[in-house]
All heavy atoms as TSV, in Angstrom:
chain	resi	resn	atom	element	x	y	z
A	1	MET	N	N	-26.385	88.663	32.752
A	1	MET	CA	C	-24.986	88.393	32.217
A	1	MET	C	C	-24.856	86.893	31.714
A	1	MET	O	O	-24.197	86.689	30.636
A	1	MET	CB	C	-24.054	88.657	33.356
A	1	MET	CG	C	-22.615	88.672	32.903
A	1	MET	SD	S	-22.222	89.983	31.851
A	1	MET	CE	C	-20.432	89.814	31.737
A	2	ILE	N	N	-25.350	86.079	32.593
A	2	ILE	CA	C	-25.245	84.605	32.164
A	2	ILE	C	C	-26.063	84.279	30.883
A	2	ILE	O	O	-25.601	83.512	30.048
A	2	ILE	CB	C	-25.634	83.719	33.327
A	2	ILE	CG1	C	-24.678	83.912	34.498
A	2	ILE	CG2	C	-25.784	82.285	32.937
A	2	ILE	CD1	C	-25.008	83.056	35.771
A	3	GLU	N	N	-27.209	84.908	30.754
A	3	GLU	CA	C	-28.084	84.737	29.620
A	3	GLU	C	C	-27.266	85.146	28.334
A	3	GLU	O	O	-27.474	84.536	27.247
A	3	GLU	CB	C	-29.359	85.496	29.719
A	3	GLU	CG	C	-30.332	84.833	30.729
A	3	GLU	CD	C	-30.109	85.484	32.114
A	3	GLU	OE1	O	-29.430	86.602	32.209
A	3	GLU	OE2	O	-30.500	84.734	33.125
A	4	ILE	N	N	-26.590	86.290	28.462
A	4	ILE	CA	C	-25.841	86.754	27.320
A	4	ILE	C	C	-24.701	85.806	26.925
A	4	ILE	O	O	-24.512	85.584	25.751
A	4	ILE	CB	C	-25.276	88.160	27.541
A	4	ILE	CG1	C	-26.461	89.185	27.792
A	4	ILE	CG2	C	-24.383	88.724	26.505
A	4	ILE	CD1	C	-25.995	90.596	28.232
A	5	MET	N	N	-24.075	85.239	27.894
A	5	MET	CA	C	-22.975	84.312	27.705
A	5	MET	C	C	-23.513	83.045	27.045
A	5	MET	O	O	-22.912	82.504	26.077
A	5	MET	CB	C	-22.307	83.908	28.877
A	5	MET	CG	C	-21.477	85.046	29.518
A	5	MET	SD	S	-20.185	85.724	28.526
A	5	MET	CE	C	-18.998	84.293	28.766
A	6	LYS	N	N	-24.646	82.641	27.485
A	6	LYS	CA	C	-25.345	81.347	26.827
A	6	LYS	C	C	-25.708	81.649	25.379
A	6	LYS	O	O	-25.559	80.925	24.423
A	6	LYS	CB	C	-26.550	81.006	27.675
A	6	LYS	CG	C	-26.227	80.295	28.926
A	6	LYS	CD	C	-27.521	79.838	29.606
A	6	LYS	CE	C	-27.135	79.073	30.881
A	6	LYS	NZ	N	-28.402	78.738	31.610
A	7	MET	N	N	-26.222	82.932	25.171
A	7	MET	CA	C	-26.641	83.293	23.785
A	7	MET	C	C	-25.439	83.328	22.879
A	7	MET	O	O	-25.454	82.889	21.761
A	7	MET	CB	C	-27.360	84.557	23.661
A	7	MET	CG	C	-28.802	84.429	24.213
A	7	MET	SD	S	-29.677	86.133	24.336
A	7	MET	CE	C	-29.174	86.907	22.856
A	8	ILE	N	N	-24.376	83.885	23.403
A	8	ILE	CA	C	-23.025	83.918	22.535
A	8	ILE	C	C	-22.520	82.589	22.269
A	8	ILE	O	O	-22.130	82.262	21.233
A	8	ILE	CB	C	-22.069	84.842	23.285
A	8	ILE	CG1	C	-22.532	86.357	23.334
A	8	ILE	CG2	C	-20.647	84.709	22.603
A	8	ILE	CD1	C	-21.589	87.236	24.122
A	9	SER	N	N	-22.563	81.720	23.239
A	9	SER	CA	C	-22.084	80.320	23.185
A	9	SER	C	C	-22.974	79.618	22.130
A	9	SER	O	O	-22.424	78.981	21.248
A	9	SER	CB	C	-22.241	79.679	24.518
A	9	SER	OG	O	-21.852	78.227	24.327
A	10	LYS	N	N	-24.260	79.723	22.170
A	10	LYS	CA	C	-25.110	79.087	21.169
A	10	LYS	C	C	-24.928	79.626	19.753
A	10	LYS	O	O	-24.936	78.958	18.823
A	10	LYS	CB	C	-26.633	79.269	21.555
A	10	LYS	CG	C	-27.002	78.431	22.699
A	10	LYS	CD	C	-27.069	76.942	22.347
A	10	LYS	CE	C	-27.472	76.186	23.496
A	10	LYS	NZ	N	-27.400	74.661	23.172
A	11	ALA	N	N	-24.685	80.943	19.675
A	11	ALA	CA	C	-24.395	81.627	18.376
A	11	ALA	C	C	-23.122	81.128	17.838
A	11	ALA	O	O	-23.011	80.771	16.566
A	11	ALA	CB	C	-24.360	83.115	18.544
A	12	ILE	N	N	-22.067	80.888	18.556
A	12	ILE	CA	C	-20.850	80.325	18.150
A	12	ILE	C	C	-21.014	78.931	17.670
A	12	ILE	O	O	-20.577	78.542	16.568
A	12	ILE	CB	C	-19.732	80.503	19.204
A	12	ILE	CG1	C	-19.412	81.980	19.423
A	12	ILE	CG2	C	-18.524	79.781	18.733
A	12	ILE	CD1	C	-18.450	82.261	20.532
A	13	GLU	N	N	-21.740	78.124	18.450
A	13	GLU	CA	C	-21.973	76.699	18.054
A	13	GLU	C	C	-22.739	76.587	16.739
A	13	GLU	O	O	-22.348	75.836	15.864
A	13	GLU	CB	C	-22.808	76.075	19.151
A	13	GLU	CG	C	-22.071	75.667	20.429
A	13	GLU	CD	C	-22.904	75.072	21.387
A	13	GLU	OE1	O	-24.071	74.479	21.047
A	13	GLU	OE2	O	-22.559	74.980	22.600
A	14	LEU	N	N	-23.776	77.479	16.629
A	14	LEU	CA	C	-24.568	77.448	15.268
A	14	LEU	C	C	-23.622	77.971	14.099
A	14	LEU	O	O	-23.794	77.441	13.028
A	14	LEU	CB	C	-25.831	78.318	15.427
A	14	LEU	CG	C	-26.886	77.650	16.273
A	14	LEU	CD1	C	-28.017	78.686	16.421
A	14	LEU	CD2	C	-27.380	76.379	15.724
A	15	THR	N	N	-22.852	78.904	14.327
A	15	THR	CA	C	-21.980	79.370	13.349
A	15	THR	C	C	-21.022	78.341	12.937
A	15	THR	O	O	-20.733	78.000	11.684
A	15	THR	CB	C	-21.120	80.716	13.817
A	15	THR	OG1	O	-22.052	81.611	14.250
A	15	THR	CG2	C	-20.270	81.180	12.775
A	16	VAL	N	N	-20.307	77.629	13.768
A	16	VAL	CA	C	-19.446	76.454	13.450
A	16	VAL	C	C	-20.254	75.431	12.761
A	16	VAL	O	O	-19.657	74.900	11.736
A	16	VAL	CB	C	-18.732	75.956	14.791
A	16	VAL	CG1	C	-18.065	74.642	14.463
A	16	VAL	CG2	C	-17.866	77.034	15.387
A	17	LEU	N	N	-21.292	75.084	13.138
A	17	LEU	CA	C	-22.138	73.951	12.497
A	17	LEU	C	C	-22.543	74.463	11.002
A	17	LEU	O	O	-22.452	73.711	10.093
A	17	LEU	CB	C	-23.425	73.746	13.315
A	17	LEU	CG	C	-24.277	72.603	12.791
A	17	LEU	CD1	C	-23.573	71.374	12.758
A	17	LEU	CD2	C	-25.667	72.612	13.593
A	18	ALA	N	N	-22.908	75.694	10.912
A	18	ALA	CA	C	-23.277	76.231	9.573
A	18	ALA	C	C	-22.090	76.228	8.643
A	18	ALA	O	O	-22.208	75.860	7.518
A	18	ALA	CB	C	-23.863	77.585	9.787
A	19	VAL	N	N	-20.863	76.586	9.165
A	19	VAL	CA	C	-19.800	76.629	8.255
A	19	VAL	C	C	-19.317	75.246	7.833
A	19	VAL	O	O	-19.112	75.006	6.620
A	19	VAL	CB	C	-18.472	77.243	9.141
A	19	VAL	CG1	C	-17.138	77.052	8.364
A	19	VAL	CG2	C	-18.762	78.840	9.276
A	20	PHE	N	N	-19.336	74.267	8.812
A	20	PHE	CA	C	-18.991	72.911	8.305
A	20	PHE	C	C	-20.089	72.286	7.383
A	20	PHE	O	O	-19.723	71.522	6.570
A	20	PHE	CB	C	-18.751	72.018	9.642
A	20	PHE	CG	C	-17.413	72.215	10.132
A	20	PHE	CD1	C	-17.234	72.864	11.380
A	20	PHE	CD2	C	-16.326	71.587	9.567
A	20	PHE	CE1	C	-15.938	73.063	11.782
A	20	PHE	CE2	C	-15.014	71.851	10.047
A	20	PHE	CZ	C	-14.761	72.592	11.187
A	21	SER	N	N	-21.347	72.601	7.634
A	21	SER	CA	C	-22.446	72.204	6.757
A	21	SER	C	C	-22.179	72.726	5.335
A	21	SER	O	O	-22.257	71.934	4.315
A	21	SER	CB	C	-23.715	72.596	7.300
A	21	SER	OG	O	-23.969	72.073	8.483
A	22	VAL	N	N	-21.832	73.958	5.262
A	22	VAL	CA	C	-21.693	74.546	3.901
A	22	VAL	C	C	-20.401	73.988	3.260
A	22	VAL	O	O	-20.384	73.610	1.963
A	22	VAL	CB	C	-21.533	76.112	4.063
A	22	VAL	CG1	C	-20.950	76.656	2.742
A	22	VAL	CG2	C	-22.825	76.662	4.447
A	23	LEU	N	N	-19.290	73.707	4.059
A	23	LEU	CA	C	-18.198	73.124	3.436
A	23	LEU	C	C	-18.461	71.812	2.893
A	23	LEU	O	O	-17.938	71.378	1.859
A	23	LEU	CB	C	-17.050	73.088	4.440
A	23	LEU	CG	C	-16.388	74.466	4.818
A	23	LEU	CD1	C	-15.425	74.322	5.898
A	23	LEU	CD2	C	-15.725	75.110	3.639
A	24	PHE	N	N	-19.117	71.017	3.764
A	24	PHE	CA	C	-19.340	69.629	3.266
A	24	PHE	C	C	-20.310	69.638	2.146
A	24	PHE	O	O	-20.101	68.847	1.149
A	24	PHE	CB	C	-20.187	68.881	4.452
A	24	PHE	CG	C	-20.569	67.412	4.078
A	24	PHE	CD1	C	-19.565	66.503	4.088
A	24	PHE	CD2	C	-21.809	67.134	3.726
A	24	PHE	CE1	C	-19.966	65.143	3.733
A	24	PHE	CE2	C	-22.258	65.876	3.475
A	24	PHE	CZ	C	-21.281	64.884	3.371
A	25	ALA	N	N	-21.363	70.435	2.099
A	25	ALA	CA	C	-22.318	70.464	0.927
A	25	ALA	C	C	-21.436	70.990	-0.370
A	25	ALA	O	O	-21.712	70.435	-1.425
A	25	ALA	CB	C	-23.405	71.410	1.220
A	26	GLY	N	N	-20.726	71.925	-0.173
A	26	GLY	CA	C	-19.961	72.407	-1.352
A	26	GLY	C	C	-18.977	71.361	-1.901
A	26	GLY	O	O	-18.971	71.101	-3.140
A	27	TYR	N	N	-18.319	70.594	-1.029
A	27	TYR	CA	C	-17.552	69.500	-1.460
A	27	TYR	C	C	-18.372	68.446	-2.167
A	27	TYR	O	O	-17.946	67.999	-3.210
A	27	TYR	CB	C	-16.790	68.918	-0.277
A	27	TYR	CG	C	-15.942	67.703	-0.688
A	27	TYR	CD1	C	-14.673	67.900	-1.337
A	27	TYR	CD2	C	-16.431	66.393	-0.525
A	27	TYR	CE1	C	-13.948	66.734	-1.668
A	27	TYR	CE2	C	-15.658	65.295	-0.873
A	27	TYR	CZ	C	-14.470	65.501	-1.428
A	27	TYR	OH	O	-13.734	64.442	-1.838
A	28	ALA	N	N	-19.458	68.099	-1.556
A	28	ALA	CA	C	-20.221	67.007	-2.108
A	28	ALA	C	C	-20.859	67.370	-3.477
A	28	ALA	O	O	-20.953	66.630	-4.464
A	28	ALA	CB	C	-21.370	66.658	-1.190
A	29	LEU	N	N	-21.215	68.590	-3.671
A	29	LEU	CA	C	-21.856	69.099	-4.952
A	29	LEU	C	C	-20.802	69.457	-5.983
A	29	LEU	O	O	-21.128	69.425	-7.120
A	29	LEU	CB	C	-22.804	70.241	-4.543
A	29	LEU	CG	C	-24.036	69.902	-3.800
A	29	LEU	CD1	C	-24.791	71.208	-3.423
A	29	LEU	CD2	C	-24.875	68.984	-4.496
A	30	PHE	N	N	-19.737	70.079	-5.618
A	30	PHE	CA	C	-18.815	70.731	-6.665
A	30	PHE	C	C	-17.572	69.994	-6.832
A	30	PHE	O	O	-17.078	69.973	-7.976
A	30	PHE	CB	C	-18.635	72.131	-6.305
A	30	PHE	CG	C	-19.794	72.952	-6.276
A	30	PHE	CD1	C	-20.320	73.524	-5.109
A	30	PHE	CD2	C	-20.614	73.285	-7.380
A	30	PHE	CE1	C	-21.429	74.206	-5.057
A	30	PHE	CE2	C	-21.803	73.929	-7.463
A	30	PHE	CZ	C	-22.231	74.399	-6.221
A	31	ILE	N	N	-17.003	69.396	-5.876
A	31	ILE	CA	C	-15.621	68.880	-5.955
A	31	ILE	C	C	-15.635	67.387	-6.224
A	31	ILE	O	O	-15.109	66.891	-7.109
A	31	ILE	CB	C	-14.747	69.152	-4.740
A	31	ILE	CG1	C	-14.533	70.708	-4.584
A	31	ILE	CG2	C	-13.386	68.481	-4.872
A	31	ILE	CD1	C	-13.903	71.203	-3.421
A	32	TYR	N	N	-16.502	66.583	-5.363
A	32	TYR	CA	C	-16.612	65.238	-5.458
A	32	TYR	C	C	-16.894	64.637	-6.848
A	32	TYR	O	O	-16.227	63.706	-7.422
A	32	TYR	CB	C	-17.515	64.643	-4.448
A	32	TYR	CG	C	-17.497	63.203	-4.400
A	32	TYR	CD1	C	-16.496	62.357	-3.906
A	32	TYR	CD2	C	-18.662	62.466	-4.952
A	32	TYR	CE1	C	-16.591	60.926	-3.927
A	32	TYR	CE2	C	-18.720	61.072	-4.900
A	32	TYR	CZ	C	-17.735	60.382	-4.361
A	32	TYR	OH	O	-17.742	59.093	-4.286
A	33	PRO	N	N	-17.935	65.231	-7.557
A	33	PRO	CA	C	-18.249	64.712	-8.909
A	33	PRO	C	C	-17.092	64.866	-9.952
A	33	PRO	O	O	-16.871	63.889	-10.705
A	33	PRO	CB	C	-19.424	65.566	-9.366
A	33	PRO	CG	C	-20.048	66.076	-8.063
A	33	PRO	CD	C	-18.853	66.192	-7.087
A	34	PHE	N	N	-16.373	65.960	-9.780
A	34	PHE	CA	C	-15.140	66.031	-10.679
A	34	PHE	C	C	-14.115	65.070	-10.337
A	34	PHE	O	O	-13.424	64.618	-11.302
A	34	PHE	CB	C	-14.683	67.500	-10.630
A	34	PHE	CG	C	-15.678	68.560	-11.250
A	34	PHE	CD1	C	-16.368	69.391	-10.496
A	34	PHE	CD2	C	-15.913	68.484	-12.620
A	34	PHE	CE1	C	-17.297	70.219	-11.006
A	34	PHE	CE2	C	-16.770	69.415	-13.229
A	34	PHE	CZ	C	-17.463	70.185	-12.383
A	35	GLU	N	N	-13.891	64.838	-9.098
A	35	GLU	CA	C	-12.830	63.797	-8.739
A	35	GLU	C	C	-13.310	62.377	-9.277
A	35	GLU	O	O	-12.497	61.712	-9.751
A	35	GLU	CB	C	-12.851	63.705	-7.191
A	35	GLU	CG	C	-11.947	64.840	-6.502
A	35	GLU	CD	C	-11.864	64.671	-5.096
A	35	GLU	OE1	O	-12.511	63.784	-4.489
A	35	GLU	OE2	O	-11.133	65.462	-4.486
A	36	LYS	N	N	-14.558	62.102	-9.175
A	36	LYS	CA	C	-15.018	60.789	-9.678
A	36	LYS	C	C	-14.870	60.719	-11.174
A	36	LYS	O	O	-14.516	59.750	-11.790
A	36	LYS	CB	C	-16.530	60.592	-9.308
A	36	LYS	CG	C	-16.647	60.287	-7.792
A	36	LYS	CD	C	-15.912	59.090	-7.283
A	36	LYS	CE	C	-16.528	57.749	-7.594
A	36	LYS	NZ	N	-15.705	56.618	-7.016
A	37	LEU	N	N	-15.232	61.826	-11.867
A	37	LEU	CA	C	-15.061	61.824	-13.342
A	37	LEU	C	C	-13.591	61.705	-13.775
A	37	LEU	O	O	-13.305	60.914	-14.648
A	37	LEU	CB	C	-15.592	63.200	-13.905
A	37	LEU	CG	C	-17.114	63.189	-14.064
A	37	LEU	CD1	C	-17.585	64.626	-14.532
A	37	LEU	CD2	C	-17.602	62.198	-15.121
A	38	SER	N	N	-12.754	62.342	-13.055
A	38	SER	CA	C	-11.321	62.282	-13.452
A	38	SER	C	C	-10.776	60.844	-13.078
A	38	SER	O	O	-9.924	60.316	-13.870
A	38	SER	CB	C	-10.471	63.365	-12.754
A	38	SER	OG	O	-10.402	63.118	-11.258
A	39	GLU	N	N	-11.334	60.206	-12.041
A	39	GLU	CA	C	-10.913	58.857	-11.792
A	39	GLU	C	C	-11.445	58.010	-12.833
A	39	GLU	O	O	-10.718	56.981	-13.303
A	39	GLU	CB	C	-11.472	58.485	-10.366
A	39	GLU	CG	C	-11.167	57.034	-9.960
A	39	GLU	CD	C	-11.805	56.691	-8.592
A	39	GLU	OE1	O	-11.701	57.489	-7.685
A	39	GLU	OE2	O	-12.479	55.592	-8.550
A	40	MET	N	N	-12.616	58.070	-13.313
A	40	MET	CA	C	-13.178	57.219	-14.281
A	40	MET	C	C	-12.424	57.383	-15.732
A	40	MET	O	O	-12.314	56.467	-16.476
A	40	MET	CB	C	-14.610	57.501	-14.524
A	40	MET	CG	C	-15.578	57.118	-13.382
A	40	MET	SD	S	-17.210	57.605	-13.460
A	40	MET	CE	C	-17.773	57.039	-15.089
A	41	MET	N	N	-11.893	58.566	-15.897
A	41	MET	CA	C	-11.174	58.799	-17.143
A	41	MET	C	C	-9.736	58.491	-17.149
A	41	MET	O	O	-9.032	58.523	-18.215
A	41	MET	CB	C	-11.372	60.302	-17.621
A	41	MET	CG	C	-12.760	60.747	-17.729
A	41	MET	SD	S	-13.506	59.797	-19.110
A	41	MET	CE	C	-15.208	60.263	-18.953
A	42	SER	N	N	-9.256	58.236	-15.946
A	42	SER	CA	C	-7.715	58.023	-15.742
A	42	SER	C	C	-7.351	56.622	-16.382
A	42	SER	O	O	-7.956	55.587	-16.124
A	42	SER	CB	C	-7.462	58.059	-14.320
A	42	SER	OG	O	-6.036	57.527	-14.047
A	43	ALA	N	N	-6.268	56.708	-17.179
A	43	ALA	CA	C	-5.778	55.501	-17.807
A	43	ALA	C	C	-5.122	54.543	-16.754
A	43	ALA	O	O	-5.233	53.359	-16.915
A	43	ALA	CB	C	-4.753	55.929	-18.832
A	44	GLU	N	N	-4.539	55.066	-15.770
A	44	GLU	CA	C	-3.948	54.356	-14.745
A	44	GLU	C	C	-5.017	53.482	-14.044
A	44	GLU	O	O	-4.802	52.293	-13.677
A	44	GLU	CB	C	-3.125	55.302	-13.720
A	44	GLU	CG	C	-2.497	54.478	-12.619
A	44	GLU	CD	C	-1.684	55.401	-11.704
A	44	GLU	OE1	O	-1.631	56.597	-11.947
A	44	GLU	OE2	O	-1.303	54.868	-10.623
A	45	VAL	N	N	-6.084	54.107	-13.636
A	45	VAL	CA	C	-7.191	53.525	-12.899
A	45	VAL	C	C	-7.758	52.354	-13.868
A	45	VAL	O	O	-7.954	51.175	-13.362
A	45	VAL	CB	C	-8.252	54.431	-12.483
A	45	VAL	CG1	C	-9.507	53.764	-12.076
A	45	VAL	CG2	C	-7.718	55.412	-11.476
A	46	LYS	N	N	-7.958	52.596	-15.133
A	46	LYS	CA	C	-8.465	51.576	-15.992
A	46	LYS	C	C	-7.510	50.387	-16.106
A	46	LYS	O	O	-7.963	49.265	-16.087
A	46	LYS	CB	C	-8.659	52.165	-17.418
A	46	LYS	CG	C	-9.902	53.122	-17.495
A	46	LYS	CD	C	-10.063	53.669	-18.900
A	46	LYS	CE	C	-11.281	54.624	-18.957
A	46	LYS	NZ	N	-11.427	55.199	-20.241
A	47	GLU	N	N	-6.171	50.686	-16.124
A	47	GLU	CA	C	-5.270	49.529	-16.211
A	47	GLU	C	C	-5.384	48.672	-14.990
A	47	GLU	O	O	-5.394	47.464	-15.015
A	47	GLU	CB	C	-3.853	50.026	-16.273
A	47	GLU	CG	C	-3.377	50.608	-17.563
A	47	GLU	CD	C	-2.061	51.342	-17.619
A	47	GLU	OE1	O	-1.265	51.022	-16.674
A	47	GLU	OE2	O	-1.659	52.029	-18.539
A	48	LYS	N	N	-5.486	49.300	-13.774
A	48	LYS	CA	C	-5.546	48.582	-12.583
A	48	LYS	C	C	-6.869	47.846	-12.414
A	48	LYS	O	O	-6.911	46.695	-11.977
A	48	LYS	CB	C	-5.379	49.425	-11.308
A	48	LYS	CG	C	-3.953	50.071	-11.177
A	48	LYS	CD	C	-3.776	50.791	-9.904
A	48	LYS	CE	C	-2.206	51.161	-9.961
A	48	LYS	NZ	N	-1.952	52.070	-8.758
A	49	LYS	N	N	-7.897	48.415	-12.930
A	49	LYS	CA	C	-9.237	47.697	-12.990
A	49	LYS	C	C	-9.036	46.420	-13.862
A	49	LYS	O	O	-9.573	45.354	-13.391
A	49	LYS	CB	C	-10.352	48.538	-13.436
A	49	LYS	CG	C	-10.804	49.493	-12.406
A	49	LYS	CD	C	-12.072	50.223	-13.005
A	49	LYS	CE	C	-12.671	51.174	-11.883
A	49	LYS	NZ	N	-13.739	52.029	-12.329
A	50	LEU	N	N	-8.440	46.528	-15.001
A	50	LEU	CA	C	-8.281	45.386	-15.868
A	50	LEU	C	C	-7.377	44.342	-15.180
A	50	LEU	O	O	-7.574	43.159	-15.360
A	50	LEU	CB	C	-7.736	45.752	-17.194
A	50	LEU	CG	C	-8.684	46.530	-18.147
A	50	LEU	CD1	C	-8.034	47.038	-19.364
A	50	LEU	CD2	C	-9.875	45.673	-18.447
A	51	LYS	N	N	-6.359	44.781	-14.525
A	51	LYS	CA	C	-5.349	43.889	-13.932
A	51	LYS	C	C	-5.918	43.103	-12.720
A	51	LYS	O	O	-5.698	41.926	-12.616
A	51	LYS	CB	C	-4.194	44.744	-13.436
A	51	LYS	CG	C	-3.011	43.867	-12.830
A	51	LYS	CD	C	-1.836	44.788	-12.477
A	51	LYS	CE	C	-0.776	43.997	-11.843
A	51	LYS	NZ	N	0.291	44.840	-11.403
A	52	TYR	N	N	-6.867	43.776	-11.945
A	52	TYR	CA	C	-7.221	43.164	-10.752
A	52	TYR	C	C	-8.639	42.634	-10.714
A	52	TYR	O	O	-9.163	42.058	-9.785
A	52	TYR	CB	C	-7.055	44.163	-9.509
A	52	TYR	CG	C	-5.676	44.471	-9.229
A	52	TYR	CD1	C	-5.116	45.762	-9.485
A	52	TYR	CD2	C	-4.890	43.505	-8.688
A	52	TYR	CE1	C	-3.778	46.032	-9.206
A	52	TYR	CE2	C	-3.492	43.830	-8.370
A	52	TYR	CZ	C	-3.040	45.079	-8.655
A	52	TYR	OH	O	-1.602	45.260	-8.421
A	53	THR	N	N	-9.329	42.817	-11.819
A	53	THR	CA	C	-10.654	42.315	-12.022
A	53	THR	C	C	-10.551	40.909	-12.301
A	53	THR	O	O	-9.942	40.494	-13.276
A	53	THR	CB	C	-11.419	43.121	-13.037
A	53	THR	OG1	O	-11.427	44.415	-12.769
A	53	THR	CG2	C	-12.877	42.560	-13.191
A	54	PRO	N	N	-11.290	40.027	-11.512
A	54	PRO	CA	C	-11.262	38.621	-11.881
A	54	PRO	C	C	-11.890	38.234	-13.199
A	54	PRO	O	O	-12.948	38.928	-13.604
A	54	PRO	CB	C	-11.965	37.967	-10.776
A	54	PRO	CG	C	-12.840	38.940	-10.200
A	54	PRO	CD	C	-12.096	40.294	-10.417
A	55	ALA	N	N	-11.336	37.412	-13.980
A	55	ALA	CA	C	-11.956	36.993	-15.275
A	55	ALA	C	C	-13.167	36.163	-14.963
A	55	ALA	O	O	-13.138	35.203	-14.191
A	55	ALA	CB	C	-10.974	36.214	-16.079
A	56	THR	N	N	-14.260	36.520	-15.679
A	56	THR	CA	C	-15.541	35.751	-15.495
A	56	THR	C	C	-15.947	35.057	-16.887
A	56	THR	O	O	-15.630	35.595	-17.858
A	56	THR	CB	C	-16.683	36.618	-15.026
A	56	THR	OG1	O	-16.744	37.706	-15.916
A	56	THR	CG2	C	-16.240	37.222	-13.673
A	57	GLU	N	N	-16.413	33.941	-16.745
A	57	GLU	CA	C	-16.869	33.217	-17.938
A	57	GLU	C	C	-18.306	33.593	-18.233
A	57	GLU	O	O	-19.148	33.560	-17.361
A	57	GLU	CB	C	-16.722	31.727	-17.854
A	57	GLU	CG	C	-15.257	31.272	-17.684
A	57	GLU	CD	C	-15.279	29.736	-17.536
A	57	GLU	OE1	O	-16.204	28.993	-17.895
A	57	GLU	OE2	O	-14.250	29.185	-16.996
A	58	LYS	N	N	-18.581	33.929	-19.511
A	58	LYS	CA	C	-19.954	34.223	-19.777
A	58	LYS	C	C	-20.682	32.914	-20.050
A	58	LYS	O	O	-20.328	32.097	-20.844
A	58	LYS	CB	C	-20.067	35.156	-20.990
A	58	LYS	CG	C	-19.434	36.508	-20.739
A	58	LYS	CD	C	-19.580	37.438	-21.936
A	58	LYS	CE	C	-18.955	38.772	-21.686
A	58	LYS	NZ	N	-19.164	39.639	-22.783
A	59	THR	N	N	-21.924	32.783	-19.366
A	59	THR	CA	C	-22.711	31.632	-19.648
A	59	THR	C	C	-23.957	31.959	-20.409
A	59	THR	O	O	-24.464	33.060	-20.325
A	59	THR	CB	C	-23.202	30.965	-18.278
A	59	THR	OG1	O	-23.807	31.863	-17.575
A	59	THR	CG2	C	-21.867	30.519	-17.578
A	60	VAL	N	N	-24.418	31.054	-21.209
A	60	VAL	CA	C	-25.670	31.274	-22.031
A	60	VAL	C	C	-26.793	30.744	-21.193
A	60	VAL	O	O	-26.751	29.590	-20.765
A	60	VAL	CB	C	-25.594	30.607	-23.372
A	60	VAL	CG1	C	-26.908	30.836	-24.082
A	60	VAL	CG2	C	-24.367	31.127	-24.141
A	61	ALA	N	N	-27.862	31.568	-20.953
A	61	ALA	CA	C	-28.956	31.210	-20.151
A	61	ALA	C	C	-29.859	30.222	-20.861
A	61	ALA	O	O	-30.049	30.190	-22.067
A	61	ALA	CB	C	-29.732	32.359	-19.681
């Protein structure tokens, strides 16, 4: 009886781990790249980058 409970417990742990692994991998592969692309294309983000980026002087080597 105890062995069966341990097996069920391990199966549940592995199932939870597998579910979170798949969710993380799915987010990393499918959602995150599109978020980064939309952020790069956003006019608001470009304005803030221009506003808060320090001006640098170009030097000739």
